[in-house]
N, C-alpha and C positions, 0 to 999 in steps of 0.2 A: 298531217301528221305530226306531232309534236316532237321536240328533240329527245325528250325523255322517253317516250314510247319506241321512237327509233332505236335508242340505246338499249333498251329491254330486248325489243326484237333481234336486235344484232347479236347480243349475248346467247338469246336462245338457238339462234342459228348457229351460232359458233360451237354450242354445245353438241352440235350434230357432228363435227368436225373431229376425226380422230387424229392424233399425233403419235408417231411412234415413241416420243419422249414420255408419254402419260397413257395409262391403259384407260379404257371406257369405264365410267363408273355405273354404280346400281345400288338401290336401297335394299335389292332383296339379296339377303344372305346367299341363297341357292345359286346366284349368279357369279359367285367367287369361290372357286374350287379351292380345296385345301391345298396351299403351296408345298411343292416338293423341294423347293431350294434351286431348281433349274431355271426358274422363271427370271427375267431380267431384273424384276423389283424386288427379288428376295435372293439373288444369288450371294450376296455378301452376308447375309443375316444368318446367325447360327440358331436355326429354328428349334432344336432339341432343348435350347435353353430358354424358350418362350412359355414354358409351363401352359402349354396347350392352348394358349390364346388364338393361335393361327387355325386351331382345330375347333373342338368342341367343349374346352373347358367352361364350366358355369361361370357367368360374369355377374351374378346377383350378389356378390359380397358388398357390404358396406364397411371395409375395413380401413377407414381413415376418420380423421377429426378436422373439418375445416374451421378456420379461423379468419376473420376479417377487421380491418382497419382502414376505414374509408371516411372522407369528409362527409358532412350531412347533404351536402348536394348531389352526391352519385347515388343512385338507386340500385340497390342489391335485392334481388328477388328469387324465389324458387317457383319454377313452372312445372306443373305436373301433367299439363294437358297434351304435350307433344307437338304443339303446333309451331315450336321453334326449331325442330329438327330440320336441317337443311335450308334454314332462313337466308343464309349468306350466299347460297349457290352451291353450297357443299353437296356433293354426290359422292359416296363412299367409292374409292378407287381400290381397294383391297378388302380381303375378307375380315381382318380385324377391326377395321374401321366400320363396316356393315355390322357387324357383331355388336360391337360397342355401342352404337347408335340405336340400334333395337334394343338393346337390353337396359339401358340407361332410363331409369325411371322417372327421372326428374332433370331439370335444366337450371344450371344456375345463370341468372341473367344479370348483367351488370351493365348500366346504362349512364352513360354521360350525358345530362340534357342538353338541347340545342343551346348554343351561345353562351355555355358554361365554361369558364376556365378555372380547372381545378388547382388549388394552390399548393397541394401536397400529393405524394403517390398514394394510390389505392393498392393496399397490400393484401393479398389472399394467400394463406399457406395452407396446405394439404399435407397432413401428418400421417403416414400410414401406420398402421398397428398390427398388421398381421400378413406376411408375405404370402401365405397359403392360400388365402381366400381371394380370388381374382376378382376384380371390381371393374364396372365400365362406369364413366361420368361423362356428361355433356355440359358445356358451358357455351354462353353467347355473350360477346363483349361488344357493344354497339355505342359508337360515338356520334352523337347526332350532330346536325349540322353547326358548322362554325365553333364547335367546341374544342377544348384543348385538356388532355389529361396524359398521365402515367399510370400504367396498372402493372403491378409486380405479382407474379405467380410463383411461389416457391414450394417445391416438393421435396419432403423429407421423411425420415423413418424408413420403416421395411413395408413394402407393399408390392403386388402384382396388379398393375394398372394398365388398362385400355381407354384412352379417352380422345374425344373429339372436342375441339374449340373452335367455334366460329367468330369471326371478327367483322363487324360491319364499320367502316369508316365513311360516314356521309358527307356529301359536298361541302368542301371548306373546312373540314375538321383536321385536327392534328391529333395523332394517338400514337403513344409509344406503349408496346407490350413486352415486359422482360419476364422471360421464363427460365426459372433456376431450378435444375435438377441437382439437388443436393442431397441424395438418397443415401442411406446405408448401403454396404457392400453387396446385400443379398436382393436388393430391389430390381424388379423387371418393369420398364416403362415403355409401351409402344403409344406413341401420341401422334394424332393427327391435328393440323392446323389448316384452316382455310380462310383467307382474308380476301375481302372484296372492298375496292377503294373507289370512292366517288369521285365527281368532278373537282379538280384543283386541291383534292385532299392528300395530305401526307401520313404515311404510316412508318413507323420505326418497328422493327422486331428484333429484341436481342435475346439469342438462344444461348444460354450457358450451361454445360454439363460437367459435372465433376463425379458425383457418385453412381451408385447403382453396378449391378452385375451385366445387365444388358439394358440400353436405352436407345430406342430407334425413334425418330421425329420425321414425320413427313409433313413439309409446310408448303402449301401451295397458294397462290395470289392470282387473283384478276381484277380487272378494271370494268367498273360500271359506266364510265364516261371518260373524255378527254382531260388531260391535265393533272391526272393522278401521279403520285411518285411513291416510290417503296424503298425501303433502306433495310437491308436485312444483314444483322452483324451476328456473329458466332464465335464463341469461346469454350473450348473443351480440353480436357486433360484426362488421359487415359492411364490407368496403372495396370499391374500385371493381372492378366487374365480378363481385363474388362473389354467389353464391346461398346463402343459409341458410334452412331449412325445417324448422319443427317442427310435427308433427302428434300431437295427444294424445286419447286416447278414455279417460274414466274411466267404467266401467260399474258403477253400483251393483247389484251382483246379491245383496245381503243388506241386512237391516234394520240400522238403528243403525250404520251407517258414515259415515265422513267422508273428505272430499277438500278439499284446498286447493292451488291452482295459481298461481303467480306467475312469469311471463316476462318479462325486460325486455331490449331490444336497443336497440343504436345502429348507425347507418348513415352512412357518408361516402363520397364519391366517385362518379364518374360510372358507373350501371349497378349499384350496389349494391342488391341485393333480399333482403328477408327477408320471410318467411312464417310466420304462426303461426296454426294452426287448433286451437281448443280444443273438443273435443265432450265433453259429460256426458250420459249415460243414465240416468235413475232409474227402474228398473223397478217393475212394480206391486208386488213382494213388498219393495221396499227402503223401508219405512216408518221414520219416525224419522230420516232421514239428514239430514246437512249437507254442503253443498258450495259452493265459491266459487271462480271462476278469473278471473285477472286478467292482461293483457297490456299493456305499455306500450312505446313505441318512440319514440326521440328521433333525428330527423334532422338531421344536422350540416351537411350541404352539399347544394347543388343537384345533381340527377341522381340522387338515391337514392330508393327507393321502397319502403314497408312495407306488406304485406297483413296484416289481422288480422281473424279471422273466430271470435268465440266462439258456440257454440250449446248450448243446452240442451233436453232432451227429457225431459218429466215424465209418467209413466204413474200416478202417485198423488199424491193431495193430502195425505196425510199424512206432511209432512216437516217437519223443524225449520226448515230454510233453505235457499235456492239463489239463487245469484246470479252475475253476471260483470260484468266491466268491461274495456273496450279502448280505448285512446288513442295516436294518434300525432300528433306535433307537433315544432316546432322549439324553440330555446332559449327559455326563459322571458326576456321582456324585463324584467320588474320584476326578476328575479333579477339579471341583467346589469347593469341600471341601479344596483340597490343596490351591487353589488361595484364598479363604476366609480367611483360617486361617493365612493366610500373609498380611491381612488388605486390600485386594481387594474387592470392592463393588460387589454385586451380579450381577449388569447389566454389569460392566466392565469385570467380570469373564466369564459370558457368551460371551461377545463380544471377548474376547481372545480365547475361545475355539474355536468358529466358524472360526475366522481367521486362526488359527492353522490347522483347518480342511481342509481348501482350500489352505493353503499357498504352500505346496509342489506340487500341482497340476500347480498353477499359475506360479510358477517358471520354469515349464518344458517347458512353451509355446515358450521361446526364442525370444520374442519381448518386450524389457524392457519397452518401451513406453506403451504398452498394459498392462503389468503386474501392473504399477502403477495405470492405469486407473480401472483395475478390483477390486484391493484392495479398492479403493476409491467407487467403486459401492456396493461391499459388505458392506462397513461401511454405505453406505446409506439406504441399504436394512435392515439392522439390526437396525438401529435408528427407524424404523417404529413400531417395537414389542419388541425388546431385550432392547432398551434403548439407549440413547447418552453416548458418554464417558465422564467420570468425567473430 
């Protein structure tokens, strides 16, 4: 039996193994009861603010305008056949994902051809035009063997969106996907991303969330063969009344694979709420793997609340390393004292501390024009409560 066939059979067999970190999936909407909020995967989410996405709200709206900016070497197509749904191994693990996959009438397919090195980022912008008409979308991003590219997806405007994004990183490919939620204050976005990483491939996911009323992202990753590596970076800033939730599940389904997760968030204003759930499962077959996940939250004002829950489930002792870290706190008094003692005003000192908190993460994105934009966005957020620069 070939190694490739062995890998496929292993993944099929692993799909039968249930983990307490992740519920069993199904394409059938009827297999996913309407959540009540008492379920583990929904206990932090304000269901009443989802505008019926978790129930039976119609998802047939087309309340958005997509725009594309891509090099000629990148193929961008619309598929209406439905053949691409679940192509990455995605099996909906909650009712919203299943409903959105069933309702999406077309699939946006982005393909980086084999051995192609794309010299500039691919930009996809989704501009919402109506928050009252719920919409379901589906996209597939495929990096073929030994290709290299950066894909940036920006969400803006007003919208109620449930989406599924599938990513396939084939053997030896290097792919970065940057997802930016820069919504208007009234938007609701429940997103699902599933990534499958091939042999010796590298995938970087950058998840950035600033806007929206409720934004919840579920991101899952597995490995089709040994040698794959995944880097997940996240940056979020919640204002008064805003709910931002990131749930991650890294499933080490092959030996000698790696994952590294770092998410950082700031909160300010009454009722600002962030949730980060970091789940890592190391299967029995996944010997020699390395994994580390980290979440840091900076609470800037009273009335804001951050929940952070890292989880590790390890089924083999033959690993290179596994760990996690989580922290939530206010401004570092020593840092503030140091800056104040050198004549820096309190407002400016707080700004500098927050910029320092985010700066190392922003520099890892690898898209210079985005790095400048994000620094400006952080500055604008800080001006709301921390104060403008002197």
